[in-house]
N, C-alpha and C positions, 0 to 999 in steps of 0.2 A: 659068064661073069661080066665080060666086057659089055654085052648087050644090056645086062641089068644096070650097069653103071651109066650107060648112055641114056637109058630110059629114065632113071631117077634124076640125072642131070637135066634132061629135057623138062621134067616136071618142075624141078626147082627153078629153072630159068623162067618158065611160064608163070610160076607163082611170084617170082621177083618182079617180072614185068607187069603183072596184074596189080601188085601192091604199089609199084611206082606210079602207075596211072591213077590209082585211087588217091594216093598221098599228094600228087601234084594238084589234083582238084581241090584238096583241102588246103594246100598252100595258097592257091589262088584266092580262096575265100578268107583265109586267116593271116595273110602276109602282114597286115598292119599290126596285129597283136604280136607276131613273132619279131618283127622289126623293132617295135617299141620295147619289148622285153630285152632284146639284145642291146639296144641303145642304153637302156637303164643299167645294164651290167657295166658298160663302159663308164657311165656317169658315176656309178658306185666306186669303180677303180680310180676315177679322177678325184673323187672326194677323199678316198683313203690316201692318195698321193698328196693331196693338198694339206691334210692335217699333219703330215710328216714335216712340212716346212715350219710349222709353229710348235712342234714337239720340243720340250725341254727336258733333258734327262735329269733324274734325281734319284734319291734313295728308293730302293724297292719297298713297296708297301707291305705291311704285315698281312700274311695270307695263310689261311689254314691249310690249303692244299700244298703249299710249299713246305710246310712242316711235315706233312704226311708222306708226300711223294718226293723222293730224291731227284735232283736235277739230272737230266740226261746229258747235258753239256753239248758243246759244239760238235763233238765227234759223233754223237748219237741222235742229233736233232733231226736227222733225215727220217727216222722211224715214223714220226707223226705224219710227215708229208707223204711217205710211202703208203701208209694206211689210207689216208684221204684220197690219194690218187687211185688206189684200187677201188674204193667206193665209187668215185666219180666215173671211172671207166666202166665198171660193172653195170652201173645204172644206165649209162649212155648206151651200152650195147644191148641191154634188155629192152630199151624203148624201140630198138630197131629189129627185135626178134620176129615181128609179123612178116618181115620180108623173106624169112627163111623157113621158120617153123610152121607147121600146119595149125597148131593151136593158137588162134589169134583172139585176143581179148581186148586189145586196145588199138587205137589209131595213133601212129607216131606223132603226127602234127598236133593232134588234139591234146595228147598227154603233155607235150612240151609247152603248149599254150597255158595249160594249167600249172605246170611246174614254174614257168616264168612268172606267172601271176603271184604265186607264193613267194618266190625269191624277191621280186620287186617290192612287195609290201614289207617283208622283213628287213630288206636292205635300206628302205626309206626310214624305218624306225632306227636302224643302226646308225645311219649317218647323223640323224638328229642327236642321238645320244652321245657319240664320241666327239661331236663338235661342241656339245654343251659343256663338257668337262674333259680336259686332257690330262690323263694320268701318265706318270713316268713308266715307260716300257720296261717290263721285267726281263725281256730277252737279252741275250749276251750282247747283241749288236746295238741295243738301245740304251745301254747303261753309260754312265759318265766315263769319259775317256775313249769311247769308241768313235771312230771317224764317221760311222754311219748313223750315229745317234741324232745328229743335226744335219739338215740339208742346207747347202749354200743357196743364196738367193738365185732364182732362175734367170738365165740370160735372155729369155724371151718366152712368148706364149707357146711357141711350138714345143719347147722343152717340157712345159707343164702338160700339154695335151698328149704327148707321147708316153707319159707316165713311166718311162724307163722299164717297159715290160720285157721279160718277167722279173728282172732283178728288183725293180721298184716294188713289186708285190711281195716278193719273198722277204725282203729286208725292210719292210715298212715298219714305222713306229707311230704310236699315238692313236691308232684306230683300234681301241681295245674293247670297250663295252658296246656291243657284245660280240661274240666270236663269229666271224664269217664262215669259218670252216664248219662250225656246228650248224649254221643255217643251211648250208648245202647238204650236210650229212642227214639232218633230221627231215628236211623236205623230201629227200630221196627215199628215206626209210618209210616215212608216212605215206608217200605215193605208192610204193610197192606194197605196203600193208593193205591198201585198199584195192589195188588193181592187179597185184601179183597173184599167182596160183600155188606156189610152193610154200607150204607151211614152214618147212625147215629153213628156207631162205629168209622168211619173215623173222623168225626167231634169231637167226644169225645176224640179220641187219640190226636188231636192237642191241645184241651183244657187241657188235662192232661200234655202234654209236656210243655205248658206255666206254669201250676201250679207247675210242677216239677222244672222248672227254678227258680221260686220265692222262693220255699222252700229250694233249695240248697243255695241260697244267705242268706235267713233268718236264716238258721241253721249254717251259717258261715263255711260251708264245702269248699266253693270256693269264690273267689272274683267275682265280676260281670263280669269282663273281661273274666274269664274262661268260663262263660256261653255264653257270646256274641260270642266269638271265636268259640265255639262248634257249635252254630247255623249255621253260614255260612260255616264253614269248613266241617261239616258232610254233609250238603246239596250238596255242590259242589263235594265232593268225591263220594257220592252216584250217583250223576247225571252223572259224567264222567265214573265211573267204570261200571255203569249199561249199558252204550252204548257199552262197550267193551265185556261184557259177552254175551253168546248166550241166546236168549229169551227162557223162559220156555215153554214147550208144553202146549197147551190149553186142559184141561181135559174134557171140555164140548163137544168136538167133537171127542176125542180120548178115547177109552175104556181102552186099555192097552198100555204101552210104551215098545216097544221091547228093550231089554237090550243089544243086540249085533246084528251085521250084520248077524250072523249065524241064530239067532232066527228070525230075520226079513225075511230072505229068506225062512225059513221053514214055516213062516206064509203065505207068498205069494204063495208058492207051494201048501199049503193046500187050499187056495182060488181057485187056478186054477183047482185043482182036483175036487172040488165041483162045478165048473162052475160059481164061483163068482168073477172071475178075471177081469170082465169088469168094467171100470170106471163108477161110477154112473152118471157122466156128460154125458155119451153117451146114457143114457136111456131117449131119447127124442122122442116125438110123431112123427110119419111119416104121411105125407099127402097122401091121396089116391084119385085118379081121374081116371075115365074110366077103373077101374080094375087094375091100375098100382100104385105101391107104390114107392114114390119118397123119396130117402134118400141120405145122403152124401156119404156113402160107395157104392161100386159097387153092383148093383142089377140086373145083367144080367140074373140070373136064374129066377127072377120074371118076367122080360119082355119076356123071351122066352116062359114061361108057358102061358102068356097072349096071345101072337101071335099064338101059337098053337091052343088055344081055339077059336080064331077068325077065323082061316082058316077052322077049322072043321065045324064051323057054316056056 
């Protein structure tokens, strides 16, 4: 039993080291896209913090979802955040599953480049929208009389740049249309829908997305319109951007992804030196009749040998 555990641990370690080597090469090639995507996440948080300074509390707008769904209140508002956290952590861990599991269908770096592209496009539209019109926040800490509904003037630029994370994100007001939580949730679900392998998890993802929508309205984090706009905006953005981005390589048929043309040519030269440079499609059976082998390529040496044998006979 101990020997088996050691052997499996050794295989797992080799798999992790091999995956790390491959992903490091991809990071070297795509670090600009990753850095730009992460920087845009900070800019989005900065914009959401900035709109809080100009937020003015007022009467809650008439909303159909508020009539249908009872308010969770301050005591149960954590339920919505808990569901969102589970979705975020689950998707994050799934993107790193090639480091451990044998079934590898994605490259972690490439999948995050794609996800960040979706997020940045959706968040850009979101910032334009909530700066165009500021609505009175429906959440309990954004209503009239709450100390958090209005932010005092900042004492300096540093205070604005720090965005009071994570408290400033949790207790933000004014960044309503459309929901940032739904952007992340729908992008994650749509990405797994395309690159995931478990049908049950795909179905569960859509169920959780619907549940998340209801919880956001029930906790009064957003109006119903924020959730509705997020549903069709995110789906449309992902649909059109996905067509523009290059398709991810299929790992079920590719062992390693060459990280550059130099490495690719080196790999091809290695195959030629070992006699493995022939395309597998050319490994087709040849028909043989009357001592002759018929093939698509020139086979004059085979025919000459056969004629010489017949003349001698």
